[in-house]
N, C-alpha and C positions, 0 to 999 in steps of 0.2 A: 604235692599232688597237682597235676595239670588239670585244667578245667575245660569244659566244652568251648568256652570263649577262645581259648588258645587253639583248639582244633579248628574252629570257624575262621580264625584269623589266618590259619595256614591254607585254607581253601578246601572245600569238601565236594565241589561240583564233580559229579561223575564217580565219586568214590563210594564204595559200599561201607556203611557204618553200622556196626552191630550195637544195638542198644539193649543192655540187660535191664529190663524194666521189672516192676512188680505188679503184675496183673492178676494177682491172687485174690480175686473178688468173691464174695459170697453169692451163691447161686441157688435159686429155687427152680429146679429143673434146668431150663436154659435161660431163665430170667435173672438178670443181675439185680440184686436187692440193694447194693451199695457200690456205686462206681467211683468212690473217692480215690482209690489207688490208680485207676485209669486216668482220671482227670489230673492227677499229680504228675504224670509223665508227659502230658501233652506239650508243655512248654519246650522241653528238650526235643521231642520228636518234630514239633512244628519248626523250630529254629533250624534243625538240620535239613528238613525237607525244603524249606524256603531258600536255603543256601545251595540247593541243588544236589544234596546227597541222595544216595539210594539207601534208604533206611530199612534195616532188618531188625525188627523188634522181637525179643524173646523173653519168656517168663516161665515160671512154674504155676500150677494151680492145684491146690489140694495135695493129697498124698497117694497118688497112684503107685502101684508096686513095680515100677520100672518097665511097664508094658502099656500099650495104648488102652485107654478106658474112655469110652464116649462120655461118661458122666463128668469127666474132668477136661473136656476139650476146651481149648482157648477160643473156639470159633465165636461164642457170644462176646467175649472181650474184644476180639478183633473188630467185630461189627460195631461195637460201641465206640472204640477208638476212632473208627472212620467217621461216625456221627459227630464226635467232638472235634475232629480235625476239619470236618466239612469236605472230605475227599474220600475217594475209594481207597480201601486198604485191602491188598491182596492177602490171601491166607493159604499157607502151605499145610497140607494135611499130615506132614511128618516133620521130624526135627532136622535130620541131616541126610535124608534119603532123596529119591528122585523128585518128589514134589517140592521139597525145600530148594534143591538146586535149580530146578526149572523156574520156580517162582522168583528167586533172587536174580537169576539170569535175565528174567523178563522185565525187571524193573527199569524204568527210565529215570533220568535225573529228576529229583524232587518227589519220587513216588515212595510209598511205604508198604512194607509187607510184615505180617506176623507169622512166625513159624509155630508149629504145634507145641504143646506142653513139653518142656524140657525133661520133666520127670517121667515121660513115656520111654525114655532111654535110661537104662540102669546105670550108665556111666555118669550121669549127672550127679547122683548122690552117693556114688560108691566110696567106700572108705579105702579102697585100693588105689594108690596114686597112679599106677599105670593105666588102670581102666578109666579113671577120671581123665587122665591126660590124653588118652586115645580119643575120647569123646570131644575133648577140648580141641584137639587137632582138627577134627572134622568140622566143628563149629567155626574154627579160624579160617577154614577154606571158603567160608561164605562171606568174608569181610576183609576190608583193608584197614579198619580202625575199630577200636572198642570204646564205648561210652558206658560206664557203670552208672545206672540211675535207679536200681532196685533196692532202695534202702532197707525194705522189709526183709531182704535176704542176705545182707552183708555179714550177718553173724554166722553164716553157713559156709563151710569149706566145701563148696560144690564146684563142679567143673566150669559152669558159666560165670561163676562169681569169683573164684579164686585162681583157677588154672588158665582160663582163657585170656585174661589181661596180660599175662606173661608172654603170650604168643603174638600180640598185636600192639601197635601204639595205643596207649590207653589214657582215658580222660574221665573226670568226674562230671556227671550231668548236673543240671540245675537243681534237681531235687536233692541229690546227695550233698551237694555243696551247702544247700540251705539247712538240711538236717544236721550236718556236722557243726555248722555255725551256731545253731540253736543249742545243741547239746553242750557245746563249750560254755555257753552261758549258764548251764546248770552245774558245771564242774570247775571252771576256771575263773569265771567273772560273775559270781553270784551276788545279787542284791538281796539284803535281808530285811525282814525275816524270810527265811527259806522254808516253805511249807510243802510237804509231800503228802498227797492223798493216794492211798493204795487200796484197791479192791480186787474183785475177781474171785474165782472159785478156790484156787489152791495157794495156800501159804508157801508151799515148797517152791513155787515159781518166783516168789519174791524174797526168799530168805537172804540170798546173796546181796541183793540191792539194799535190803534193810540193814544188813551188816555194815555196808559202806556208809549208808545215810546216817547211822547213829553217830558218826563222827563229823557229819557235814550239815545235816538239816537242823532247823530249830524246832520244827513240829512235824510229827508224822501222824496222819489220820488214817485209821484202819476201818475198812468196810467190806461189803461183799461176803461171799461164802467163807473167805479166810478169817473173817472176824470171829467166827465161832471157835476156831482153834485158839485164838487169843483169850476168848472168854473161858474156855475150858482150862487154859493154862492158869487163869486167875482163880480157878476152883469153882466156877459157876456151872449150874445145870444148863445144858444146851439142847435137851430133848433129842429129836431126831435130826438136828441140823447137820449140815456138812461139816466134817471134822477130819483132820489128819492127825491121828493119835501119835504117830511116830515123830511128829514135829513139835509136840507139846513141850518137851524139855528145851529145845532150842528157842522156842517162843518165850518160855519163862525166863530164860537167860537174857533175851533181848529186852524184856520188860524191866529186868533188874538193871541192865547196863544203861538203858535210857535214863533211868533215874540218876545214876551215878554221873552220866555225861551231861546232865542238865537239858536233855532233849525231852520235849513233851511228846509222849507216845500215847495217843488217845484211842480208846476202843469204844464201841457203841454203849450208850447209857440206856437206850431202849431199842426195841426191835419189833418188826411186824412178823407175826407167827401165824401158821395155818396148819391144818391137819395133814395136808399133803401138798406135793408140788402142783402148781396150777397147770391147767390144760393150755399148752402153748399154741396149739393149732387154732382152736376156736376163740381163744382169748375170753372164754366165758368168765363172768364175774366170780371172783374168789370170795372167801370169807375170812379176811385177815383180822387179827386182833393185835393191838399194841400193848406190849408188856415191858416192864423194866428188864434190863439185860441180866440182872441178877435174880430174876424171878420167872424164868421161862418154864412153862409146863413141860413135864417129862414126855408127853406124847405129841409135842408140836415141833415144827421146824421153822427156823428163822429164814426169811426170804428178802428182807430189806431192812435198812436202818430206820429207826422210828423218827417221829417229828422232833423230839427233844435232841436227838443226836444230829439231825439235819441242821437245827438251829445252832447247836454247839459248834459244828464243823464250819458253818458259814461264818461264825464269829471269829474262828481261828484263821480264816482265810481273808478276813476283811482288811487287814493291814499288811498283807504279804507283799514283799518286794519281788519274790520269785515263787512260782507255784509249778509243781510237776504233778500231774494226775494220771495214774495208770490203773484202770480196772473199775468197773461199775460198782455202785454201792449195794445193788440188789438185782433181782431178776427184772431188769428194766424193760425187757421185751413184752412183759405183761403189764397192762396199765395199772393194776392194783399194787404193783411192786416197783413202780418207776419213780416214785416221789423222792426217794433218797438220792438217786442219781441226778434227777432234775435239780435238786437243791444244791448239790455240789457244783454242777455245771453252771448254774446261775451265779453261785458265789465266785467262781472263777471270772465270769464276765464282769461282776461288780468289783472285783479286786483291782486295786490300782497298779498292781505289779505285773511283771512279765509272766504270762501264763502259757503252759505247754500241756497239751493233751497228748498223752503218750501212746497213741496208736491203738491197734487192736480193737477190743470191745468198747473202749472208751470213745474212740473216734466214731465207731458205729453208733454208739448211744447218742452222741452229739447230733448226728444226722437223723437218726430214727426219731428222736424226741423233738425235732424241729428247731433246733438252735441255729443261729446265724454263725457259720464257721468263721466269718471275718471278725467276730466279737472276741475271739481268742487270739493270743499272741502267735501260737503255732499249733497246728494239729499234725502230729507225726504220722507217717505211713507205716512205721515199724515198731510194734510193741515190744517184741522180743529183742530186736536190735537195740532199741532205746535203753531197755533195762540192762543189757550186757555192757553197753557203753558206760552207763552210770556205775556199773559194778567195777569198772576199770579194766575190763577184758580187752584184749586185742581182737578186733573184728577182722576175720580173714578177707572179706570183700573190700574193706577200707585199706588194709595193709597191701593188698594187691594193686591198688591204684597209686600207691606211693612210688616215687621214682628213686 
């Protein structure tokens, strides 16, 4: 895999360089609520611009249906990128149409443009190779070289991620090179004890990675909404908590296999419960109660791990050589259900080992809850991509960058 440093050594002045970034940031209307993914691509864009390249940045945002939708415009992300670069960033109002062509043609050496949301064109995500390829051909006409730096999208077989690199000289940006190096430390060069904390809503999203980790991790700590499927598999009452009934047999098998493999697979010993899901707009005070995990009332739902579980998990992270955390422990966006996630984040900071926050909601929680990002070994920009890498899958976007 060639890197951006090799491209820079070849000389980029006057050349149009297409940077596939991940600017898929959360928006409240047109206000960006977490700019972490934009900040992550700045080093690559800045290096190219300072070397005289004409930089064309592209990304997806959200899940539009293959047609333009103002709610998913990249205009706010383009404006924020310009603020972070300290320079004007041009914005094309389409992907491969007249605006994109004119905007790219108008770039001078060292200038940057962002083209509109790639998913406004159905060819970006099409399962038809010819349709994807046709869109990739039009994107290729905008550039002389390709830099892949959107790690959060490398697990997708999309035109700008998989097909476009084959049409241009291609290189890995600084972010992707860093992400791959970190993930190798979680698979090929693991310092033990290796502890994995998994949360989030759906256990189905994590089944494949749990399957792999049962042969690699020393301890697996379960939290978030997925914990209640584990508690159900153990035969406990879970009230009205989130549960995936169809996954109970698989979870039960994993619990049994963990014991046979000598892996500590821990589930909550207590939980915060309430009568209903909290009001997330007003953040009005809720009325949670802490109960033992095996004594949940039938009419209540679990919304966070309890204090005893937080203390237990912190103790299991205290001597870790390597930690991977993916998924919050509760509904961290509400202050009454954020303590479990805070406890795990603080335990990672206190751990002597190499700590990786696995993107997605975990990364958002770190920033939302006010933690110093530099206190962690690495904060990934790609939750789904990180998980699929750990599952041992071939990621199309990384395969496309290989020579």
